[in-house]
N, C-alpha and C positions, 0 to 999 in steps of 0.2 A: 306320176308316180313309180316309180321305180317296185318291179313286186321283190321284196329281200324278203327272208327270213329273220326281223330283228331280233338282235343276242343286249343291247346296247347303242346307247345316243352317245357315248359320253368319248369325248374325242374325235366325232365328227368336225366339229368347225374347225377345231388343230385339222383335219384333215384336207379340212379344204383350201385353209389356209398355205399350212404344204400343197396340195396342188397348185393353187396358181401360182404360189412365188416357182416354181419349178417350170408350168407352162411361160408366166412370163422369161423364163431366162430362158425358153428354149423360142422366143419369138410366136409363141403359140395365138388363131388368129381368137378376134370374144368370141365365135362359134367354139374354136375346139375347146376353148380354155371352159369354158359353161363346162361341158359337154367334161372334161376332166375333173372339174372342183363334181358338179354330182356323182359324177359316180365314185371317187375318192372316200369321198364324206358319210355314201352308203351305201359303200364296201368297209365301213371304216364300224358301221354299224352292226352288221353280223358281226363284228366280232366279240368276245366275254370282253368289256373295263376297257384299258384302251388300245389293246393288240391292232398294230395298222395291217389291215385287209393284204388277202396273195395278191401281189400283179395281176395275175391267170381271173381274181374277181370285176379282176376294175377292170379292165378291159370287156372277159362275156360285157361287160355293168353299160358300158359308155357304150356298146349295138345298143342297149336297151332307152338310153336318152334324146330326145326328145327334145328338142326346140324350138319355138313356134311365136312370130312374133321381134323375134333377137332385130335389131338396127345398130350399125357399127360401125 
């Protein structure tokens, strides 16, 4: 669980899909892709409505994501 100040979960799934598309386009590893998606989705939850998270917020959250037991 990432420690965030939850404002709204609206748009969190869309943010995750956008991060996934970006990660796939940039040929990220499966672990890097999961981290980017998680951080971007969590970041979206820190904003009101459908506003995207600031890049600085996403980068900070990426440092907090922990992946356990991933294979691929």
